[in-house]
C-alpha positions as CSV (number, residue, x, y, z in Angstrom):
1,M,-18.0,-9.1,25.4
2,M,-16.0,-8.3,22.3
3,D,-16.7,-9.5,18.8
4,V,-14.0,-8.9,16.1
5,S,-15.1,-9.2,12.6
6,Q,-13.2,-8.4,9.3
7,N,-14.9,-7.2,6.0
8,E,-13.2,-7.7,2.7
9,F,-11.2,-5.0,1.1
10,S,-13.0,-3.3,-1.7
11,S,-10.9,-1.6,-4.5
12,L,-11.2,1.9,-2.8
13,V,-12.1,1.4,0.8
14,S,-10.9,-1.1,3.4
15,E,-12.8,-1.4,6.7
16,L,-12.3,-3.4,9.9
17,N,-15.0,-3.4,12.6
18,L,-14.3,-4.0,16.1
19,K,-17.8,-4.2,17.9
20,L,-18.1,-3.7,21.6
21,A,-21.2,-3.9,23.9
22,N,-22.3,-1.4,26.6
23,I,-19.0,0.5,26.7
24,D,-18.8,4.2,27.5
25,S,-17.7,6.7,25.0
26,E,-14.5,7.6,26.8
27,T,-13.3,4.0,26.8
28,M,-14.3,3.6,23.2
29,N,-12.1,6.5,22.3
30,N,-9.3,5.2,24.3
31,I,-9.5,1.8,22.5
32,A,-9.6,3.8,19.1
33,S,-6.4,5.6,20.1
34,L,-4.8,2.4,21.1
35,L,-5.6,0.8,17.7
36,L,-4.4,3.8,15.7
37,S,-1.1,3.8,17.7
38,S,-0.6,0.2,17.0
39,I,-1.1,0.4,13.3
40,E,1.2,3.5,13.2
41,E,3.9,1.4,14.9
42,N,3.5,-1.2,12.2
43,F,4.7,1.3,9.7
44,L,7.5,2.5,12.0
45,S,8.8,-1.0,12.6
46,I,8.6,-2.0,8.9
47,G,6.0,-4.6,9.7
48,R,5.0,-6.6,12.9
49,W,3.2,-9.7,11.7
50,D,3.1,-13.5,12.0
51,G,4.3,-14.2,8.4
52,N,1.3,-16.2,7.5
53,E,0.4,-14.9,4.0
54,G,-2.3,-17.5,3.8
55,N,-4.3,-16.1,6.7
56,V,-3.9,-12.3,7.0
57,N,-6.5,-10.7,9.5
58,L,-6.7,-8.2,12.2
59,L,-5.1,-10.6,14.7
60,S,-2.1,-11.5,12.5
61,G,0.4,-9.6,14.8
62,G,3.9,-11.0,15.4
63,S,7.5,-10.2,15.0
64,N,8.1,-10.7,11.3
65,R,9.1,-7.6,9.1
66,W,7.6,-7.0,5.6
67,K,9.4,-8.6,2.8
68,T,11.4,-6.5,0.3
69,L,10.5,-6.8,-3.4
70,S,12.3,-9.4,-5.3
71,N,15.2,-8.3,-7.6
72,S,13.1,-9.0,-10.8
73,T,10.0,-7.1,-9.5
74,H,12.3,-4.2,-8.3
75,E,13.9,-4.0,-11.8
76,T,10.5,-4.2,-13.6
77,Y,9.2,-1.5,-11.2
78,K,12.2,0.7,-11.9
79,A,11.8,0.3,-15.6
80,L,8.1,1.2,-15.6
81,V,8.9,4.3,-13.6
82,L,11.6,5.4,-16.0
83,G,9.2,4.8,-18.9
84,G,6.6,7.0,-17.2
85,I,9.3,9.8,-16.8
86,K,10.2,9.5,-20.5
87,K,6.5,9.7,-21.5
88,A,5.7,12.5,-19.3
89,E,8.8,14.6,-20.5
90,K,8.0,14.0,-24.1
91,S,4.3,15.0,-23.6
92,A,5.6,18.1,-21.9
93,E,7.8,19.1,-24.8
94,E,5.0,18.6,-27.3
95,A,2.8,20.7,-25.3
96,H,5.3,23.5,-25.1
97,A,5.8,23.3,-28.9
98,K,2.0,23.8,-29.2
99,G,1.9,26.7,-26.8
100,K,-0.2,24.7,-24.3
101,K,1.3,25.9,-21.1
102,K,-1.2,24.4,-18.7
103,A,-0.8,20.9,-20.2
104,A,3.0,21.2,-20.3
105,A,3.0,22.2,-16.6
106,E,0.8,19.1,-15.8
107,H,3.1,16.8,-17.7
108,E,6.1,18.2,-16.0
109,A,4.6,17.9,-12.5
110,T,3.9,14.1,-13.4
111,A,7.5,13.7,-14.4
112,L,8.7,15.3,-11.2
113,K,6.5,13.0,-9.1
114,L,7.8,9.9,-10.8
115,K,11.4,11.1,-10.3
116,N,10.8,11.5,-6.7
117,T,9.2,7.9,-6.7
118,L,12.4,6.6,-8.6
119,G,14.6,8.3,-5.7
120,N,12.6,6.2,-3.1
121,I,12.6,3.0,-5.1
122,D,14.9,1.1,-2.7
123,Q,12.4,1.7,0.2
124,R,9.7,-0.8,1.0
125,T,6.6,-0.2,-1.0
126,L,4.5,0.9,2.0
127,Q,7.0,3.6,3.0
128,R,7.9,5.2,-0.2
129,S,5.4,8.0,0.1
130,G,3.8,7.6,3.4
131,N,0.4,8.2,1.9
132,L,-1.0,4.9,2.9
133,A,-0.1,5.4,6.6
134,K,-1.6,9.0,6.4
135,S,-4.9,7.7,4.9
136,I,-5.8,5.4,7.8
137,E,-8.6,6.6,9.9
138,V,-10.0,5.1,13.2
139,S,-13.3,6.4,14.5
140,V,-16.1,5.5,17.0
141,S,-19.6,5.4,15.5
142,G,-22.8,5.8,17.2
143,D,-23.6,2.2,17.5
144,N,-20.6,1.2,19.6
145,T,-18.5,0.3,16.8
146,I,-14.8,1.2,16.1
147,Q,-14.1,1.6,12.4
148,I,-10.6,1.3,10.9
149,K,-10.6,2.7,7.3
150,T,-8.3,3.5,4.5
151,S,-9.3,5.1,1.2
152,S,-6.2,4.0,-0.5
153,K,-6.8,2.1,-3.6
154,Y,-3.5,0.1,-3.0
155,A,-4.6,-1.0,0.4
156,A,-5.8,-4.4,-0.5
157,A,-2.6,-5.2,-2.6
158,Q,-0.4,-4.3,0.3
159,Q,-2.5,-5.9,3.0
160,F,-2.8,-9.2,1.3
161,G,-0.2,-9.1,-1.6
162,T,-1.0,-9.5,-5.2
163,T,0.5,-10.6,-8.6
164,N,-0.1,-8.4,-11.7
165,T,0.4,-9.4,-15.4
166,I,2.1,-7.4,-17.9
167,R,1.1,-8.4,-21.4
168,I,3.9,-8.7,-24.1
169,T,2.7,-7.4,-27.4
170,T,4.2,-6.4,-30.8
171,A,3.6,-2.8,-29.7
172,S,5.0,-3.3,-26.3
173,R,8.2,-5.0,-27.7
174,K,8.8,-1.9,-29.9
175,Y,8.4,0.2,-26.8
176,F,10.7,-1.9,-24.7
177,W,13.3,-1.7,-27.5
178,A,13.0,2.1,-27.5
179,M,13.4,2.2,-23.8
180,Y,16.4,0.0,-23.8
181,F,18.2,2.3,-26.3
182,N,17.1,5.4,-24.1
183,T,18.0,3.9,-20.7
184,G,20.5,1.0,-21.3
185,L,18.7,-1.1,-18.9
186,D,19.1,-4.8,-19.7
187,L,15.8,-5.5,-18.3
188,Y,14.0,-3.8,-21.3
189,K,16.1,-5.8,-23.7
190,G,14.8,-8.9,-21.9
191,L,11.3,-7.8,-22.2
192,A,11.8,-7.1,-25.8
193,L,13.3,-10.5,-26.5
194,T,11.3,-12.7,-24.1
195,K,9.3,-15.5,-25.8
196,K,6.7,-15.2,-23.2
197,S,3.3,-13.7,-23.9
198,S,3.2,-12.1,-20.4
199,V,5.3,-11.4,-17.3
200,K,4.3,-11.4,-13.7
201,V,5.1,-8.9,-11.1
202,T,4.4,-10.0,-7.6
203,I,3.9,-7.7,-4.5
204,P,4.3,-9.7,-1.2
205,A,1.8,-9.2,1.6
206,S,2.6,-6.5,3.9
207,P,-0.1,-6.4,6.6
208,F,-0.4,-3.1,8.2
209,I,-4.0,-3.2,9.7
210,I,-3.2,-5.7,12.4
211,I,-2.8,-5.7,16.1
212,Q,-0.5,-7.3,18.6
213,Q,-1.4,-9.7,21.6
214,Q,-0.4,-6.9,23.9
215,D,-3.1,-4.7,22.2
216,L,-5.8,-7.3,23.1
217,E,-4.7,-7.5,26.6
218,D,-4.8,-3.7,26.9
219,I,-8.2,-3.6,25.3
220,A,-9.5,-6.4,27.6
221,E,-8.3,-4.4,30.6
222,D,-10.1,-1.2,29.3
223,I,-13.3,-3.1,28.8
224,A,-13.2,-4.9,32.2
225,R,-12.5,-1.5,34.0
226,A,-15.5,0.2,32.0
227,Q,-17.8,-2.7,32.7
228,A,-16.9,-2.7,36.5
229,S,-17.7,0.9,36.9
230,N,-21.2,0.5,35.4
């Protein structure tokens, strides 16, 4: 007998429990390896899900690929990264002027990291750094439970999708004007002139902790084989 249950994602840790009864440790480890391989394939395939954003769960496997960011979200993301680079570089210059070498090095490292992010901006969100895929752990606990976890704080947003709101204030308008003159990006000009009090940035659901029908069939075979040998 197999019971699949899904816990809600917290801000730091996501966890899915697959509980199995009376199964030997070798079979449990085989199932854990199968699940990890399937999840890794989700990343390599740029998504393998049913496309139903209203009901994302462990059994949401399918043939749909993850959606790309909308043009507006893509441009907003690019603008924010460029703004971060400018800020980090300015902070590094100020730190150098004050003789604070350690602080300057930290700001320069931040700028470099953001520049690398900018270079990968056209990739799908889950593939830009590879950190999310690397953070996933599949383990077997002592109570015959397989746990699938990721410590990434972005896991929930990517698994289920999310919409973030950027407030437009007097201070932010001044910042957007400054960034427009520094970068020439029309997006900044648009943000500075908008009559809206806020703008929304939407990240579409890109379920990665999901399994396929074939995985279920393989797991069922492993369980039946293990139970038959008992």
